[in-house]
C-alpha positions, 0 to 999 in steps of 0.5 A, spaced: 258 884 747 255 876 745 259 873 740 255 872 733 252 866 732 254 863 726 249 858 723 244 858 718 236 859 719 232 853 720 227 856 715 233 857 710 235 849 711 228 847 711 227 850 704 234 848 701 232 840 703 225 841 700 228 843 694 233 837 694 227 833 696 224 835 690 229 831 686 228 825 689 221 824 691 217 827 685 217 825 678 222 828 673 223 833 670 224 837 676 221 844 676 228 846 679 234 842 679 237 844 686 242 839 690 247 845 692 243 847 698 243 840 700 251 840 699 252 846 703 247 844 709 251 837 709 245 833 713 246 826 716 244 820 712 237 820 715 235 827 713 229 824 709 226 821 715 226 828 719 218 829 720 218 836 716 221 832 710 215 827 709 214 826 702 206 826 702 205 832 708 210 836 704 208 835 697 204 842 696 209 846 700 215 843 696 211 844 690 210 852 692 217 852 694 220 850 687 215 854 683 216 861 686 224 860 686 223 858 678 218 864 677 223 869 680 229 866 677 226 866 670 224 873 671 231 875 673 234 871 667 229 875 663 231 882 665 238 880 665 237 879 657 234 886 657 240 889 660 238 889 668 245 887 671 243 887 678 239 882 682 238 883 690 235 877 694 232 879 700 232 874 706 237 870 701 237 864 706 241 858 702 239 861 695 244 857 690 242 861 683 249 864 683 252 857 683 247 853 679 247 858 673 254 861 673 253 862 665 248 868 667 250 869 674 257 871 672 254 877 668 250 880 674 252 883 680 248 879 685 247 881 692 244 876 697 241 880 704 240 876 710 242 876 717 249 876 719 249 869 722 246 865 716 251 870 711 257 868 715 256 860 715 254 861 708 260 864 706 264 859 710 261 853 707 261 856 699 269 856 700 269 849 704 265 846 698 269 849 693 264 854 690 268 860 692 265 867 692 266 870 685 267 878 685 260 878 682 257 875 688 256 880 694 254 877 701 251 883 705 249 881 712 244 886 715 242 885 722 235 887 722 233 886 729 239 891 731 235 896 726 240 896 720 238 899 714 239 894 708 239 899 703 245 903 706 248 896 707 247 894 700 250 901 697 256 900 701 257 893 698 257 896 691 250 896 689 249 902 684 242 906 686 242 909 679 242 903 675 235 898 675 235 892 679 231 886 680 229 885 687 226 879 690 223 877 697 220 870 698 218 867 704 219 874 708 213 878 708 209 874 713 214 875 718 213 883 717 208 888 719 203 891 714 207 897 716 213 894 714 211 891 708 208 898 706 215 901 707 219 896 703 214 897 697 216 905 698 223 904 698 223 899 692 218 903 688 224 909 689 229 905 685 231 906 678 226 906 673 226 899 669 227 896 676 222 890 678 220 887 685 217 880 686 215 878 693 211 872 695 205 873 700 200 869 704 193 869 703 189 869 709 188 862 712 181 862 711 182 863 704 187 858 703 185 851 699 182 846 704 188 841 702 194 846 705 190 850 710 192 845 716 199 845 714 199 853 714 196 853 721 201 848 724 207 852 721 203 859 724 203 855 730 210 853 730 213 860 728 209 863 734 212 858 738 219 860 736 218 867 737 217 869 729 210 869 728 206 870 722 204 878 722 201 879 715 196 876 710 194 879 704 188 879 699 191 880 692 187 886 691 189 889 697 197 888 696 196 891 689 193 897 691 199 898 696 204 897 691 200 902 686 200 907 692 207 906 694 209 909 687 210 903 682 208 904 675 205 897 674 203 891 679 200 884 677 198 878 682 201 871 680 197 866 683 198 859 684 194 857 678 198 861 674 204 857 676 201 851 675 199 852 668 206 855 667 211 849 670 207 843 672 202 842 666 202 835 664 206 832 670 206 824 671 205 825 678 200 831 678 205 835 683 202 842 683 203 848 688 196 850 692 192 854 688 190 859 694 196 859 699 202 863 697 202 868 691 206 873 688 206 880 687 210 883 681 211 890 680 215 895 676 218 902 677 216 908 674 
């Protein structure tokens, strides 16, 4: 059996660096203040000269990244205030909520699900950087390619299926078939009453704003060349219908325009996420 590669996913690294770039390339105040991912990655001093870190070209993309992260964290914090004590992050990558918001995270059980290589690397880096891994943070390795059942892995790591949870999935749905997305919706709709699911999704390329479509076309081409093609795009009404069919009590569409109004109003630099590109589904269980 080949040795398990212990390294972070390239997309996870890029997202972490874009979040850090937001702090230095955009005007204050930050929508999300996160330089911990940068510390974990520890790139060389020339990281800002990477082609995928160009401040102009990546402007809309990093705005979308910080907007979706801020929205989901606000959702998790709001639900925690209502007594929901479990927070599951599917495809967690280099998420740093547990390290940045310890005053809230200490009252939650946070389950980060990702590929074994990324999880092993992150576990090592958290220790090396002095953050450690508190008892409330559960790094759950799931080998999706080998057919691992993420729900079984979750339960084996202490998740209580009888208690409500917030479940988040960002930047993942486009890599799944529509059948796999539908199956995931059904699985999460069956969680305990009072649970909430937040998921990002891509609109069809021909429906995206003109100023961001070329970038997503490049991203789709790169993903295909890397062997991880974009497989699913959704119109909002289509995904809302799938959520209701899966058994959710309520489902709503959160658009880029809504995120702009909530988090980017009055900015001196005019930063905003694209209005039609990557949106969010938020659904609650019965």
